[in-house]
C-alpha positions, 0 to 999 in steps of 0.5 A: 070398811068396818071391823067388828071385835069383841072387847078383849079387856072385857072378855067373851060376852062383852059388848060389840062395837061397830063404827061406820063412817059416812062415805066419801073423803073429807077435807082437812078442817072438815066435818067427819060424820058417822055413827057408833053402833053398839050391841049388848053382851051377856050382861049389862054394862055401863058405857062410860065413854066412846072416844074416836082416835085419829091414827096414822102410819108414820115413818120415823128414824131408828136412832139406836140401830142402823136400820134407817126408818121404821113405821109406827102408829101415831095417834094425833087426835082424840074426841069423845063422842058419847057415853054415860049410859047403860047397855043392857044384854043384847040391846042395840044402841046407836051414837051418831057423831060429827067431829072436825078433822084436824087441819093438818091431817095429811091427804090420802087421795088426789082426784079420787086416786089413793096416794099411799098414805094410811090413816084410820079412825079407831073407836075406843070404848070405856066400860066399867073402868076398862078401855079397849080400842076395838074398831078401826076404819079407813079415813079418806082425806081430800085436798082443800081448794088451795092444796088442790090448786097448788098441786094442779099448778105443779102438774101444769108446769110439767111435774109428775107425782112420785110418792107421798109419805108421812115423816115423824118430826117437826119442820122448824120455823113453821106453825106445825102442830102435829108430831109428823108432816106429809111429804108429796114428792114430785118429779121435775120436768126436763128443764129442771132435772139438772138442778133437782132430783125432786121437789117435795111439797108439804102442806100445813093447813090452818083455819085461815091459811095454808103454809106451803113448804117446798123442798128441792132434793138435789143433785150434787153440783158446784153450787148446790153441794148436794144440800137441800133447800127449803122455801116456805109460803103462806096462802089464805084460803080465800085466794084459792079461786082468785089466783093465777096458780101457774104463775105463782107456783112458777115464782115459788120454784124460781125462789126455791131453785135460786135459794138452792144454787146460792151460797146462802142455801145451807143452814147454819150447820150445813143442814136444811134451811127454811126461806120464808116469803110473806105474801101480801106484805110487800117484802120478802121475809128471809129466815133460816132454820133447820128442818128437824126429823127429816130423812132422805133416801129412806123407804117411801110408801106404796106410791113409789115409782107410780105412773103419773099423767100430766095434762090439762087436768094438772097433776094426776095420780096414776091408777093402781098406785095402791091396791088392796094391800092398803085396805089390808094394811089399815086392818093389819099393820095398824093392829100389829101393836096389839090391843094395848096400843103400844109402839108409839101410841099416844105420841100425838095425843092431846093433853 
């Protein structure tokens, strides 16, 4: 999807920018290719820089009011792909690019079906000392092999997809680098419904491995006391095709539910806790830390309550989870803040 906008800060007669991304989804850490197409305005302009900005719609808690959560735009990567040339009146200029998608970029689809997470790539053009974010394109991100294998195993074990959203905050005790994290919420099979309402999966990918954070959102009970439990596991990328994932994820669930039902399942202040398991080290490394910025019972994305299909293909997202409203949202909701990019713009930018 492409938006053509005249640069508002330059005014009528300024150059137009049109960014086209290569079709198809990219994995975290993969290469995003495309081109920025410029068309000169009424007069010549010096194009100082062309910068791509990765942005996401993220849920954040509202501290000053009792309104719960609100959505904000968060920029989490900026990459300059061109600049330093003169654009004559009416001239056309194309700048091809290939940029690396940040490793922790959230997933927007599974098996080709949208999860309800909204990501975009915004093009910023620097002209004669002015900057304007003028072109915005929907970004599709597919799972890495490890991520897909884990989700497939949950499906094989009877879990279904409920929703996915992005939460502003940091999961303590992890290597998280972005200012937000993704939660993929799964419904448990009948044998686990007495213990948990849902299991939330968070992936924190990196060049060599993926941290898998599992959270059991629970029913109040004699042992659980209504608290949630977190368990963290590390998986190397090369393990993706060499592992009995049903057995491995089953072991993870055992640790998670055991952690939830035991007296040590609560953090030092009664909040969420992290229980780490270092695979390949021959021992389990226990440590507890609060999960900061996490909120339960709030609004979730468009995937809430979506139908799921679980079978031989594992965890499958039901068709129709997200309709045209997401396509509109990337053009409308991300633009609500106005051309100056206010409302949390830059919260995730690199220095």
